[in-house]
N, C-alpha and C positions, 0 to 999 in steps of 0.2 A: 661602284663606274665602273666601266670596264678600261684595262692600262691605256689601250689604244686610243680612246676618247681623250682621255688624262694631257696625254703628250704630246696631241693635236698642234703643231705650230708654235714647237719650244724650242725648232731649234737641233731635230735631233742629226747626229753623225751618222750613228749606229746603235743596233740595237742586239743584243744579243739573250737570246731564251721567249718566252711566250708573252705577246703583248697582248694575246685577251683571256687574258685572267683577269678578275673583280677584285677591285681596289677596296679596302674599307675605310682607308683613312689614307692622308698624306701629312708631311712633315718635313721641316728642315730638323730639328732639334732630336738627336737622338735619344735624348730620356724621355721624350714624350712615345715613342715607336711601340704599336702593340701589335698581335699578330695579324697580318693581312694588309700590313702599312706599304706604302710607296715611301719612301725616304730619299728625299732630293740632298743630296749634300755640297752645301754652296759655302766658297770660299768668304769667312770673315774677317769684320777688323782687327778681333783677335783672337780668332780661332779659325781651324779650315776643319769645314765638314764631312772634309774627303776623312782624317783620320778617326774619323766614325764608325767608318763604311758597315765593318765587321760589328762592330758592336747593334749597331742597327740590326744588322740579320739574324745575332744571337737574341735580339728583344723580338722577331718576329717579321721582319719586315721581308716581301716576298718580291720587292722591286726595287731597282737603285736607279737614279739618275745622277752622272758623275759627270765633271767637267774635265781633270786633269789627268792625263794618261798613266799616272802613279798609280791611281787606285784602281785600272783592271788586272793588276797583279792581284786582287779581292777574289778575282773571277775562279781561279783555281784552287783557293782556297776547300774544303772538303765541305762547310756549314752552308756554302754559297753555291751548294752546286743545283739544286732548284729554284735559284733565284734570280728575275730578270732583270738586265742590266741594259741603261738608256744612255748613253755619251749624248755632250751638248757639247756646243760653243761657249756658251755661258751661262754657270748654273743660276744667278742671279734673275737674269732675263727668264728661263726656262721655269722656276718658282714662283713668277708672278704671273705666267701664261697658264700655269696648272694649275694652280689654284682659282683661278679664273675659269678653268674650264670645268676641273672638279665642282664649285661650286656653283654652276650652271650660270656664268656670268650676271652677279646680282646685279653690280652697278648700271647695267646697261638696263636696268628696273625702276631704278633709284632715280628723280635729279639729284645725280651726286656733285655737291661744291665743295672744291676745295680751297684753302686760304695757303700762300706761303708769304714770308718776309720775315725779318728779325723782330718784329714785337709786334705786339695785338692779335695775333693768329687765334690766343684762347680766348679771350673775350670777343671775337667777331664772332668766331662760330660756337659759341656757348649762346650769345645772345639772341644769331642767327635760328638756334634748334629753338629756343625758348621763344622768339616771334612768329615761328610757322607752327610752333605746337599750340599758341594762345590763339592762333587765324584759324583751328582745326583741323588743321593736316597734324597724321602720325609720323614721327620723325627722327632720323637717329643723330648720332653724334659721337665723334670719334677726335676725342682731344686728348691735352697732355693734364687735364684734372681728372676726367672718367670719361666711359665709355656710356651710350645709352642706347637701348631697343626700345622704343615705345616710351616709355617712364620707367622703365627699370634700371637700374644704375649698375654698372661694371664696373671694376677697377683696372688701371691702365698701368703699362709699364715705359714706354717709350711716344713723344711728340705724335711720330709717324709708325704705327706697327709694320710687322711684318706682313708679305703678302696672303698669308695663311691665314692667321688671326685679321686682318682687312676682310677678305672674301669673306671668312666664318660667318664674322657678325653682322655683312651685309647681307648676306642668306637670311640670318635669321630676323631682318627687318625686314625683306621680302617676306618673309610666313609671318611676320606680324603686320601686314598690311599698311608697312611706312610708305610714305609716296617723296620724301625728300631725308636726304643725307649731309651731313657736313662734318668737313672735315679737318684738322690741320694736316698742313704738307713741309715738311722739312727738307731743308739741303741735301741733308745724309738720306731722307728717304727719298728724294729723288736718285741720288745720286747710286744710288745703292739697290736702285728698280723697284723701289716697293710699291712704288703707284704706276708701274709702268702699262700693266695691263686695262687700268681700269677705264668707264669711257666717264669725262668731268661735261657737267651738264653747264658750269662754269670753270673757273678759277678766278681768283681775287690776290692781285701783290698788294699790301700795307704800304714795306719800306724797305731801306737797304744798308745795314750799319754794321760796326763790327761784332763779331761773334763766330765762332765753329771756328777758329783758326787754326785751331788744337788738330782740327780734324782736315780741314782743306788746304792747310797752310798756305794759302796768299786769297787778297778779296778779291781778285780775278776768278780763280774757279768758285768760290764759295757766290759770286753773281752768273756764272757759268749754269752752277745748278740749280739756281732758282729758275734762272731763264730756260732751261731746258724743259721744264713743266709747261710752260708758253706754248713752247716750239709743238708740243707732241698735245696741246689741245687739239680737238678735232673742230672741222669748219662747221658746226652746229652750233657750236658753245659760245660763252661768253666770257672775253675777257677781259677782267675787272680791275682797272689801275690807278693808282694813286698819281694823278697829273704833277703832284708837287713834289716828290721823290726825282733828286737827278736819274735814277735808275727806271722809273714809273715806264717810261718812253721803247726805254733799252730793252726793258722785258716782252715787250709785242712787239719788233720790228721783226721777227719771223714768224708769226700766230698765224693762222688758219683761220681762228677762232675771230669774232666779231668785238673790235674794241668797246669800251665802253671808259670812258673816264671819272673820275671824282676829285675833287678841289676844295681847300679850306681857301686858297690865296689867291688862286686865278681863275680863268673860262675851264669851264670841262663842261661833259654832260651833265653832270649831278654837282651842286654844289652847296657849301655849306659855312657857316660864317657865327659866330659865338657871340650873344646878344649882349648876355651877364650870366654869371657862376658864382656858387658858393660853397661849401663845403656839403650842403644839402641837394646841388645838381647844375645844370645849367638850362640855359636859354638859348635855342641855335635858331638861328633860320635859316631849312632846310628847302631848296628851292625857291627861295619867295615864301616859304609859307611859316611861321614861328612853332616850334614844337620842343615841349620841358622835355627834359634827361635826368635821369637822377646820378646819370654819370658824371666826371671834373674833369675837367681838363684838356688842353690840345689834341693831347693825342686822342683822349677815348672822339673829340669832335671826330674826327678820321675813321677810329672804330666805329661808331652813329652813321655817318654818310657812309662808308662800304657797307654796311647792313641793310639801312634804305637801299641801295642801290642797287645791291644784290637782289633785295628783295621783288623789285621793279622791274628789273631783269628778267624776275622771273613770274613774273606776270600778275606779283598783287595791288593791290589798289592803293593810291597815295596816301589816301586819308585814311583806312585802315589803318596803315602800316605806322604812320606820324603818332596813333594814339596807341597804339602795342609797343612801340618805343618807350613812351610817355612812360607807362609801369612794369617796365622793366628793371631789376635789382643789378647790379653790380655785381662781378662777377667774382668768387670770391678770394679773397689774398689780392686784388688788384683795387690799391687806394681806398681801403679796406681801412675807414676811421673810427677808431675807437676813445669816446670821450673820457676820460678822468678829473677826480678831482686837482684840484687848483686851476682847472679852467684848460686842460692839458690836453689835447689831441696828439695822441698815437696813431700814424699813419702806418700800416702795414701796405707791401706790396712785392709787388716778386720781382720789379727791377734788376735786369743781374749784367744790364751792358750799359757803355758810356750813354748813349744816346738815351735810352729809356728812364735811364736814372736822372739825367739833366730833365727829360718831358716831365717825371713830376718832381722834382724840386723847384720847377719853373713854374706847375700849375701850386704848386702849397703856398710860395715865394704869391705868387700874384693875388692868389684867395686871402693871405690874409699877411701882407707887406708890415705889416707893427709886430707881427708876434718874432720869437726869436727860431733861428730853425736850425734844430739836430739833427742832423745827417749819421747815420748808423749801417755800415753797410762790412761784407767783407767781398772775399771772390772764393771758387769754387776749384779745389784740387785738381790735377791731374787734368785742366783743361787747359786753354788759352791763356797763356801769361801775356801775351804783351797790352790785353784790354785792363789790367791790373794797375799802373801807371795813372791809364787817363782813367781811367774811376776815380782817382785821387784826385785828377787835377779836374774833373766837376766835380765833387764834393768842397775842394778847397775853393772855389768860383762862387758857390754858387747856394753855401749853406756858412752857418755863423758858428757851430760845435760841431765836430766831425768825430766821431769813435768808428776804429779802427776794429772789427772784430772775424770771426770763423767764419766761414760757410761752407757746408759737405768738404771737409780741407779733405776726403777718401786718403791717398795714400803718401799723401806730401804734407812735410812739416808743416804745420799751423803757422811758425812764426818763421820760416821762409815763405810764406806766400801774404804775412802781414810785410812783412820785409820788401817784397816787389812792389806792396802796395804805398808804401811808405817812399821807396824811390822815386813816386808823381809828386809828391809833396815840396812846397818851397819852405825855406824856414817859414816863413809865416801863414802856412800852412798847417805846418808841425807843431807850432805857435801854438792851435787853439786846436789840436788833437790829443786824444790818449786811446791807447793802445791795450784791450784787454781780449785776450786768446779765447777766452770763454765765453759764448755770446748768451748765457743764459747771465751770468754776472755783469755782460757789458750792456743788456734788456735792464738789469734793474738802475745799472748808473749812471742810467742815461736818462729816467724817469724819474730819480729821487732827488737827481740834479741838478734837473731844469727848473726853470723860474715859473714862475707863474704864468699860465697864458701861453707857454710855448708849443712848436708843431713839430714832434718827432718821427723821423724816419725811419721804419725797419723795410731796410731796401736788401732782399736778392732771396727772401723765401719767399714769397708770399704764401700759396693755396699748401704749401710743403710741411707736416708736422711730424719730422723725422730729419736728425742729421745725420750725414755718412759719416763714417770716422773709422780708419782700414777702407774693410770689405762692409763693414755692418751696419746696419740701422737702425739708430737710436731716440725713440719717439722725444718730440722736441717741438710743442707749440707754441708760436710765437702769442697766442692769444690766451692759453693759459697761464702764460708767465706776465704777460702783462695785466690779464685781473688779478693774480696771485700778488702784485707790487701796487696795484692799486689797493688795497684791501689793508698792507701795509703802512700806506699815507697815511688811509684814514684810520686808522689806530690811535 
């Protein structure tokens, strides 16, 4: 594509060099630059792409988009003699628009649905993808667990990828004949303008609780970034919001989109109520019709209702949607129940916020109130520290026994993380807790010492099959560890 077409509407302040040159690829990572590329220097959270402009040129970049005035010094370097430079006001916005231009506006050729909120994003988008695939549509998925183009699975690194990756994948979806794309939209992704040039057919709000304050610093800023997603939806889109969350209607105060509400507790456009539930699933009454789902828990009742509401907004038939929902399996690592010897139930869940852990523990307590409930959890290193004592308080209030351990300690001392968690416990909480840094040993201890018929929650890892220690990922699959421990018990 010609450079002048790529930089259209990206907020150009000035250009130096030819803009009628052919561009073979665009990228914002200098390590991925190939000959004939356009390199867009973006100021990141941890590093500044402007520091890598010369490296990008040495790797073959023939055009550079930059924001910082200091980067203009690169123009005088011998290596930059035949390179076109384009200055913009905001390089984050520029890379979003340029990616949309380069890949021929793929989001406008799909029915794109984005979901934002603290909890439930992965479950909702994954099951929406599976539901519409089961209804006969070819679909795409962009999620925390994996990306899909039709039935082809692709690995993922972030909840919301960078704009170039997003548009590249959507371009492939269009080429493969996908009609829909379902994607997670994180608050960080919104703040960093990763989705600012995309055209959404619908936006979903699940809930807003404590998370990501290591990045946003305040809850008000966290809320603002979530709300910004709905502020920018077009009037042709649907804004689908959880009316039971206190911030649900706040999200859509300034939206141009058509507002549609869903609720499990009050009046709304679409409603659901739990009739009964067990470890195998739950019976819901959705808009007056009973429907079975293999998911469990009130939080999943909200997820199922959000899926149903979205499908109806997109034109699907109610009976077809309810039938399809009854056949859907739960998402890996979300209330995944592993049954073992002595009547033990080990439940693996991704819950890593106070509210998510509260919801999961409540579900397990409601389903089996007579069983001893053991909660094993840790908190990630180099992340929001303020939620650590809060998670301890949730565990103390709702579990019979607590095991505090590690969870992706990264570059922090795991003992220090555990100390932060311990600070949230009362003396009574400490008395029913044990502290084991090694998560593998903690899991084995939880299972080996549990009384017959106990329920053991392993919270925080979910679908993850790794532990991050320092800056290195190590293989760590909780399902493997649970299976090994079950075998040890049965010997």
